[in-house]
PDB file with SEQRES, HELIX, SHEET and CRYST1 records, atoms N, CA, C and O in Angstrom:
SEQRES   1 A   52  MET ASN SER TRP ASP ALA LEU ALA GLY MET LEU LEU ILE          
SEQRES   2 A   52  GLU GLU ALA GLY GLY THR CYS ASN ALA PHE LEU ALA ASN          
SEQRES   3 A   52  ALA GLY LEU ARG ARG GLY ASN LEU VAL LEU ALA GLY CYS          
SEQRES   4 A   52  ALA SER VAL GLN PRO ARG LEU ALA ALA LEU LEU ALA LYS          
HELIX    1 AA1 SER A    3  ASP A    5  5                                   3    
HELIX    2 AA2 ALA A    6  GLU A   15  1                                  10    
HELIX    3 AA3 GLY A   28  ARG A   31  1                                   4    
HELIX    4 AA4 GLN A   43  ALA A   51  1                                   9    
SHEET    1 AA1 2 GLY A  18  CYS A  20  0                                        
SHEET    2 AA1 2 ALA A  37  CYS A  39 -1                                        
CRYST1    1.000    1.000    1.000  90.00  90.00  90.00 P 1           1          
ATOM      1  N   MET A   1     -68.177 -30.320 -15.987  1.00  0.00           N  
ATOM      2  CA  MET A   1     -68.550 -29.811 -17.294  1.00  0.00           C  
ATOM      3  C   MET A   1     -67.663 -28.618 -17.609  1.00  0.00           C  
ATOM      4  O   MET A   1     -67.503 -27.714 -16.788  1.00  0.00           O  
ATOM      5  N   ASN A   2     -67.104 -28.625 -18.771  1.00  0.00           N  
ATOM      6  CA  ASN A   2     -66.293 -27.499 -19.226  1.00  0.00           C  
ATOM      7  C   ASN A   2     -67.190 -26.437 -19.844  1.00  0.00           C  
ATOM      8  O   ASN A   2     -68.299 -26.722 -20.294  1.00  0.00           O  
ATOM      9  N   SER A   3     -66.690 -25.208 -19.855  1.00  0.00           N  
ATOM     10  CA  SER A   3     -67.514 -24.112 -20.367  1.00  0.00           C  
ATOM     11  C   SER A   3     -67.914 -24.328 -21.820  1.00  0.00           C  
ATOM     12  O   SER A   3     -69.019 -23.955 -22.215  1.00  0.00           O  
ATOM     13  N   TRP A   4     -67.040 -24.921 -22.618  1.00  0.00           N  
ATOM     14  CA  TRP A   4     -67.375 -25.124 -24.039  1.00  0.00           C  
ATOM     15  C   TRP A   4     -68.422 -26.212 -24.240  1.00  0.00           C  
ATOM     16  O   TRP A   4     -69.004 -26.313 -25.320  1.00  0.00           O  
ATOM     17  N   ASP A   5     -68.669 -27.019 -23.230  1.00  0.00           N  
ATOM     18  CA  ASP A   5     -69.704 -28.047 -23.338  1.00  0.00           C  
ATOM     19  C   ASP A   5     -71.105 -27.440 -23.430  1.00  0.00           C  
ATOM     20  O   ASP A   5     -72.031 -28.093 -23.910  1.00  0.00           O  
ATOM     21  N   ALA A   6     -71.261 -26.217 -22.980  1.00  0.00           N  
ATOM     22  CA  ALA A   6     -72.560 -25.549 -23.027  1.00  0.00           C  
ATOM     23  C   ALA A   6     -72.926 -25.099 -24.436  1.00  0.00           C  
ATOM     24  O   ALA A   6     -74.101 -24.865 -24.723  1.00  0.00           O  
ATOM     25  N   LEU A   7     -71.950 -24.976 -25.309  1.00  0.00           N  
ATOM     26  CA  LEU A   7     -72.209 -24.438 -26.648  1.00  0.00           C  
ATOM     27  C   LEU A   7     -73.165 -25.298 -27.459  1.00  0.00           C  
ATOM     28  O   LEU A   7     -74.000 -24.759 -28.185  1.00  0.00           O  
ATOM     29  N   ALA A   8     -73.069 -26.615 -27.357  1.00  0.00           N  
ATOM     30  CA  ALA A   8     -73.975 -27.486 -28.119  1.00  0.00           C  
ATOM     31  C   ALA A   8     -75.413 -27.286 -27.666  1.00  0.00           C  
ATOM     32  O   ALA A   8     -76.320 -27.201 -28.494  1.00  0.00           O  
ATOM     33  N   GLY A   9     -75.625 -27.212 -26.373  1.00  0.00           N  
ATOM     34  CA  GLY A   9     -76.968 -26.982 -25.853  1.00  0.00           C  
ATOM     35  C   GLY A   9     -77.508 -25.627 -26.258  1.00  0.00           C  
ATOM     36  O   GLY A   9     -78.687 -25.495 -26.588  1.00  0.00           O  
ATOM     37  N   MET A  10     -76.651 -24.620 -26.233  1.00  0.00           N  
ATOM     38  CA  MET A  10     -77.079 -23.285 -26.635  1.00  0.00           C  
ATOM     39  C   MET A  10     -77.452 -23.262 -28.114  1.00  0.00           C  
ATOM     40  O   MET A  10     -78.410 -22.593 -28.502  1.00  0.00           O  
ATOM     41  N   LEU A  11     -76.706 -23.982 -28.936  1.00  0.00           N  
ATOM     42  CA  LEU A  11     -77.034 -24.058 -30.363  1.00  0.00           C  
ATOM     43  C   LEU A  11     -78.395 -24.716 -30.564  1.00  0.00           C  
ATOM     44  O   LEU A  11     -79.202 -24.239 -31.362  1.00  0.00           O  
ATOM     45  N   LEU A  12     -78.652 -25.791 -29.857  1.00  0.00           N  
ATOM     46  CA  LEU A  12     -79.952 -26.465 -29.971  1.00  0.00           C  
ATOM     47  C   LEU A  12     -81.093 -25.531 -29.579  1.00  0.00           C  
ATOM     48  O   LEU A  12     -82.124 -25.491 -30.251  1.00  0.00           O  
ATOM     49  N   ILE A  13     -80.912 -24.791 -28.507  1.00  0.00           N  
ATOM     50  CA  ILE A  13     -81.952 -23.856 -28.060  1.00  0.00           C  
ATOM     51  C   ILE A  13     -82.199 -22.785 -29.114  1.00  0.00           C  
ATOM     52  O   ILE A  13     -83.348 -22.479 -29.432  1.00  0.00           O  
ATOM     53  N   GLU A  14     -81.130 -22.217 -29.657  1.00  0.00           N  
ATOM     54  CA  GLU A  14     -81.293 -21.165 -30.663  1.00  0.00           C  
ATOM     55  C   GLU A  14     -81.885 -21.699 -31.961  1.00  0.00           C  
ATOM     56  O   GLU A  14     -82.686 -21.012 -32.595  1.00  0.00           O  
ATOM     57  N   GLU A  15     -81.514 -22.898 -32.367  1.00  0.00           N  
ATOM     58  CA  GLU A  15     -82.083 -23.496 -33.580  1.00  0.00           C  
ATOM     59  C   GLU A  15     -83.571 -23.799 -33.403  1.00  0.00           C  
ATOM     60  O   GLU A  15     -84.317 -23.827 -34.382  1.00  0.00           O  
ATOM     61  N   ALA A  16     -84.002 -24.023 -32.174  1.00  0.00           N  
ATOM     62  CA  ALA A  16     -85.410 -24.298 -31.895  1.00  0.00           C  
ATOM     63  C   ALA A  16     -86.215 -23.011 -31.708  1.00  0.00           C  
ATOM     64  O   ALA A  16     -87.409 -23.068 -31.412  1.00  0.00           O  
ATOM     65  N   GLY A  17     -85.570 -21.847 -31.878  1.00  0.00           N  
ATOM     66  CA  GLY A  17     -86.280 -20.579 -31.768  1.00  0.00           C  
ATOM     67  C   GLY A  17     -86.106 -19.887 -30.438  1.00  0.00           C  
ATOM     68  O   GLY A  17     -86.696 -18.832 -30.207  1.00  0.00           O  
ATOM     69  N   GLY A  18     -85.310 -20.460 -29.563  1.00  0.00           N  
ATOM     70  CA  GLY A  18     -85.057 -19.844 -28.262  1.00  0.00           C  
ATOM     71  C   GLY A  18     -83.942 -18.825 -28.353  1.00  0.00           C  
ATOM     72  O   GLY A  18     -83.430 -18.534 -29.434  1.00  0.00           O  
ATOM     73  N   THR A  19     -83.577 -18.295 -27.219  1.00  0.00           N  
ATOM     74  CA  THR A  19     -82.511 -17.303 -27.166  1.00  0.00           C  
ATOM     75  C   THR A  19     -81.649 -17.557 -25.937  1.00  0.00           C  
ATOM     76  O   THR A  19     -82.114 -18.104 -24.937  1.00  0.00           O  
ATOM     77  N   CYS A  20     -80.404 -17.155 -26.027  1.00  0.00           N  
ATOM     78  CA  CYS A  20     -79.444 -17.325 -24.934  1.00  0.00           C  
ATOM     79  C   CYS A  20     -78.772 -15.988 -24.659  1.00  0.00           C  
ATOM     80  O   CYS A  20     -78.747 -15.101 -25.512  1.00  0.00           O  
ATOM     81  N   ASN A  21     -78.233 -15.858 -23.463  1.00  0.00           N  
ATOM     82  CA  ASN A  21     -77.493 -14.644 -23.145  1.00  0.00           C  
ATOM     83  C   ASN A  21     -76.129 -14.663 -23.829  1.00  0.00           C  
ATOM     84  O   ASN A  21     -75.806 -15.600 -24.559  1.00  0.00           O  
ATOM     85  N   ALA A  22     -75.345 -13.643 -23.592  1.00  0.00           N  
ATOM     86  CA  ALA A  22     -74.023 -13.514 -24.216  1.00  0.00           C  
ATOM     87  C   ALA A  22     -73.004 -14.345 -23.439  1.00  0.00           C  
ATOM     88  O   ALA A  22     -72.148 -13.794 -22.747  1.00  0.00           O  
ATOM     89  N   PHE A  23     -73.095 -15.654 -23.551  1.00  0.00           N  
ATOM     90  CA  PHE A  23     -72.235 -16.573 -22.806  1.00  0.00           C  
ATOM     91  C   PHE A  23     -70.757 -16.351 -23.099  1.00  0.00           C  
ATOM     92  O   PHE A  23     -69.926 -16.494 -22.202  1.00  0.00           O  
ATOM     93  N   LEU A  24     -70.422 -16.010 -24.313  1.00  0.00           N  
ATOM     94  CA  LEU A  24     -69.020 -15.870 -24.698  1.00  0.00           C  
ATOM     95  C   LEU A  24     -68.412 -14.529 -24.306  1.00  0.00           C  
ATOM     96  O   LEU A  24     -67.209 -14.333 -24.478  1.00  0.00           O  
ATOM     97  N   ALA A  25     -69.207 -13.605 -23.787  1.00  0.00           N  
ATOM     98  CA  ALA A  25     -68.695 -12.297 -23.384  1.00  0.00           C  
ATOM     99  C   ALA A  25     -67.693 -12.445 -22.242  1.00  0.00           C  
ATOM    100  O   ALA A  25     -67.800 -13.356 -21.421  1.00  0.00           O  
ATOM    101  N   ASN A  26     -66.736 -11.552 -22.203  1.00  0.00           N  
ATOM    102  CA  ASN A  26     -65.738 -11.517 -21.125  1.00  0.00           C  
ATOM    103  C   ASN A  26     -65.006 -12.842 -20.962  1.00  0.00           C  
ATOM    104  O   ASN A  26     -64.872 -13.349 -19.848  1.00  0.00           O  
ATOM    105  N   ALA A  27     -64.539 -13.396 -22.056  1.00  0.00           N  
ATOM    106  CA  ALA A  27     -63.775 -14.660 -22.052  1.00  0.00           C  
ATOM    107  C   ALA A  27     -64.579 -15.808 -21.470  1.00  0.00           C  
ATOM    108  O   ALA A  27     -64.028 -16.664 -20.778  1.00  0.00           O  
ATOM    109  N   GLY A  28     -65.865 -15.833 -21.739  1.00  0.00           N  
ATOM    110  CA  GLY A  28     -66.739 -16.872 -21.204  1.00  0.00           C  
ATOM    111  C   GLY A  28     -66.350 -18.279 -21.597  1.00  0.00           C  
ATOM    112  O   GLY A  28     -66.577 -19.221 -20.838  1.00  0.00           O  
ATOM    113  N   LEU A  29     -65.772 -18.435 -22.765  1.00  0.00           N  
ATOM    114  CA  LEU A  29     -65.374 -19.774 -23.198  1.00  0.00           C  
ATOM    115  C   LEU A  29     -64.205 -20.300 -22.365  1.00  0.00           C  
ATOM    116  O   LEU A  29     -64.152 -21.490 -22.056  1.00  0.00           O  
ATOM    117  N   ARG A  30     -63.282 -19.433 -22.005  1.00  0.00           N  
ATOM    118  CA  ARG A  30     -62.125 -19.867 -21.218  1.00  0.00           C  
ATOM    119  C   ARG A  30     -62.412 -19.913 -19.727  1.00  0.00           C  
ATOM    120  O   ARG A  30     -61.954 -20.826 -19.041  1.00  0.00           O  
ATOM    121  N   ARG A  31     -63.155 -18.954 -19.216  1.00  0.00           N  
ATOM    122  CA  ARG A  31     -63.374 -18.849 -17.773  1.00  0.00           C  
ATOM    123  C   ARG A  31     -64.722 -19.368 -17.305  1.00  0.00           C  
ATOM    124  O   ARG A  31     -64.931 -19.581 -16.111  1.00  0.00           O  
ATOM    125  N   GLY A  32     -65.625 -19.569 -18.231  1.00  0.00           N  
ATOM    126  CA  GLY A  32     -66.991 -19.917 -17.852  1.00  0.00           C  
ATOM    127  C   GLY A  32     -67.813 -18.649 -17.679  1.00  0.00           C  
ATOM    128  O   GLY A  32     -67.263 -17.560 -17.514  1.00  0.00           O  
ATOM    129  N   ASN A  33     -69.096 -18.795 -17.716  1.00  0.00           N  
ATOM    130  CA  ASN A  33     -69.999 -17.654 -17.613  1.00  0.00           C  
ATOM    131  C   ASN A  33     -71.379 -18.199 -17.286  1.00  0.00           C  
ATOM    132  O   ASN A  33     -71.643 -19.385 -17.481  1.00  0.00           O  
ATOM    133  N   LEU A  34     -72.237 -17.361 -16.801  1.00  0.00           N  
ATOM    134  CA  LEU A  34     -73.605 -17.786 -16.532  1.00  0.00           C  
ATOM    135  C   LEU A  34     -74.347 -17.997 -17.845  1.00  0.00           C  
ATOM    136  O   LEU A  34     -74.115 -17.282 -18.820  1.00  0.00           O  
ATOM    137  N   VAL A  35     -75.232 -18.972 -17.865  1.00  0.00           N  
ATOM    138  CA  VAL A  35     -76.047 -19.234 -19.046  1.00  0.00           C  
ATOM    139  C   VAL A  35     -77.499 -19.020 -18.674  1.00  0.00           C  
ATOM    140  O   VAL A  35     -77.998 -19.597 -17.708  1.00  0.00           O  
ATOM    141  N   LEU A  36     -78.164 -18.196 -19.440  1.00  0.00           N  
ATOM    142  CA  LEU A  36     -79.599 -17.999 -19.291  1.00  0.00           C  
ATOM    143  C   LEU A  36     -80.203 -18.225 -20.664  1.00  0.00           C  
ATOM    144  O   LEU A  36     -79.946 -17.461 -21.595  1.00  0.00           O  
ATOM    145  N   ALA A  37     -80.991 -19.254 -20.790  1.00  0.00           N  
ATOM    146  CA  ALA A  37     -81.566 -19.610 -22.081  1.00  0.00           C  
ATOM    147  C   ALA A  37     -83.034 -19.944 -21.908  1.00  0.00           C  
ATOM    148  O   ALA A  37     -83.453 -20.437 -20.860  1.00  0.00           O  
ATOM    149  N   GLY A  38     -83.807 -19.674 -22.937  1.00  0.00           N  
ATOM    150  CA  GLY A  38     -85.222 -20.002 -22.885  1.00  0.00           C  
ATOM    151  C   GLY A  38     -85.922 -19.555 -24.147  1.00  0.00           C  
ATOM    152  O   GLY A  38     -85.287 -19.139 -25.116  1.00  0.00           O  
ATOM    153  N   CYS A  39     -87.231 -19.645 -24.123  1.00  0.00           N  
ATOM    154  CA  CYS A  39     -87.990 -19.224 -25.302  1.00  0.00           C  
ATOM    155  C   CYS A  39     -87.859 -17.709 -25.464  1.00  0.00           C  
ATOM    156  O   CYS A  39     -87.661 -16.983 -24.490  1.00  0.00           O  
ATOM    157  N   ALA A  40     -87.971 -17.256 -26.687  1.00  0.00           N  
ATOM    158  CA  ALA A  40     -87.709 -15.858 -27.013  1.00  0.00           C  
ATOM    159  C   ALA A  40     -88.628 -14.890 -26.280  1.00  0.00           C  
ATOM    160  O   ALA A  40     -88.241 -13.744 -26.051  1.00  0.00           O  
ATOM    161  N   SER A  41     -89.824 -15.310 -25.907  1.00  0.00           N  
ATOM    162  CA  SER A  41     -90.745 -14.396 -25.227  1.00  0.00           C  
ATOM    163  C   SER A  41     -90.498 -14.315 -23.725  1.00  0.00           C  
ATOM    164  O   SER A  41     -90.919 -13.349 -23.089  1.00  0.00           O  
ATOM    165  N   VAL A  42     -89.835 -15.289 -23.153  1.00  0.00           N  
ATOM    166  CA  VAL A  42     -89.638 -15.320 -21.698  1.00  0.00           C  
ATOM    167  C   VAL A  42     -88.217 -14.936 -21.289  1.00  0.00           C  
ATOM    168  O   VAL A  42     -88.036 -14.288 -20.258  1.00  0.00           O  
ATOM    169  N   GLN A  43     -87.223 -15.312 -22.056  1.00  0.00           N  
ATOM    170  CA  GLN A  43     -85.832 -15.125 -21.661  1.00  0.00           C  
ATOM    171  C   GLN A  43     -85.477 -13.672 -21.356  1.00  0.00           C  
ATOM    172  O   GLN A  43     -84.825 -13.433 -20.340  1.00  0.00           O  
ATOM    173  N   PRO A  44     -85.864 -12.682 -22.170  1.00  0.00           N  
ATOM    174  CA  PRO A  44     -85.522 -11.296 -21.829  1.00  0.00           C  
ATOM    175  C   PRO A  44     -86.169 -10.829 -20.523  1.00  0.00           C  
ATOM    176  O   PRO A  44     -85.549 -10.093 -19.755  1.00  0.00           O  
ATOM    177  N   ARG A  45     -87.392 -11.246 -20.271  1.00  0.00           N  
ATOM    178  CA  ARG A  45     -88.063 -10.862 -19.019  1.00  0.00           C  
ATOM    179  C   ARG A  45     -87.378 -11.500 -17.821  1.00  0.00           C  
ATOM    180  O   ARG A  45     -87.209 -10.862 -16.782  1.00  0.00           O  
ATOM    181  N   LEU A  46     -86.988 -12.751 -17.965  1.00  0.00           N  
ATOM    182  CA  LEU A  46     -86.298 -13.445 -16.887  1.00  0.00           C  
ATOM    183  C   LEU A  46     -84.935 -12.808 -16.631  1.00  0.00           C  
ATOM    184  O   LEU A  46     -84.522 -12.678 -15.479  1.00  0.00           O  
ATOM    185  N   ALA A  47     -84.240 -12.415 -17.681  1.00  0.00           N  
ATOM    186  CA  ALA A  47     -82.945 -11.747 -17.530  1.00  0.00           C  
ATOM    187  C   ALA A  47     -83.105 -10.436 -16.771  1.00  0.00           C  
ATOM    188  O   ALA A  47     -82.296 -10.120 -15.899  1.00  0.00           O  
ATOM    189  N   ALA A  48     -84.141  -9.673 -17.097  1.00  0.00           N  
ATOM    190  CA  ALA A  48     -84.385  -8.412 -16.399  1.00  0.00           C  
ATOM    191  C   ALA A  48     -84.719  -8.653 -14.935  1.00  0.00           C  
ATOM    192  O   ALA A  48     -84.274  -7.903 -14.066  1.00  0.00           O  
ATOM    193  N   LEU A  49     -85.488  -9.678 -14.659  1.00  0.00           N  
ATOM    194  CA  LEU A  49     -85.853 -10.006 -13.283  1.00  0.00           C  
ATOM    195  C   LEU A  49     -84.626 -10.428 -12.480  1.00  0.00           C  
ATOM    196  O   LEU A  49     -84.469 -10.016 -11.331  1.00  0.00           O  
ATOM    197  N   LEU A  50     -83.768 -11.234 -13.065  1.00  0.00           N  
ATOM    198  CA  LEU A  50     -82.570 -11.701 -12.368  1.00  0.00           C  
ATOM    199  C   LEU A  50     -81.539 -10.595 -12.186  1.00  0.00           C  
ATOM    200  O   LEU A  50     -80.711 -10.668 -11.278  1.00  0.00           O  
ATOM    201  N   ALA A  51     -81.576  -9.571 -13.036  1.00  0.00           N  
ATOM    202  CA  ALA A  51     -80.630  -8.464 -12.921  1.00  0.00           C  
ATOM    203  C   ALA A  51     -80.933  -7.565 -11.731  1.00  0.00           C  
ATOM    204  O   ALA A  51     -80.070  -6.808 -11.287  1.00  0.00           O  
ATOM    205  N   LYS A  52     -82.143  -7.644 -11.220  1.00  0.00           N  
ATOM    206  CA  LYS A  52     -82.535  -6.786 -10.087  1.00  0.00           C  
ATOM    207  C   LYS A  52     -81.911  -7.240  -8.807  1.00  0.00           C  
ATOM    208  O   LYS A  52     -82.135  -6.632  -7.760  1.00  0.00           O  
TER     209      LYS A  52                                                      
END                                                                             
């Protein structure tokens, strides 16, 4: 899977009311990046938990 293949899935999640992390940060499209996506009420908490 190429990094740009994740963009369609991220769009679907955001259109459904979810949220995604900053996948495109730090040349994420060219180099790849971690994707964390989920419902708007859970994703920020999960991101904080994973950052620890």
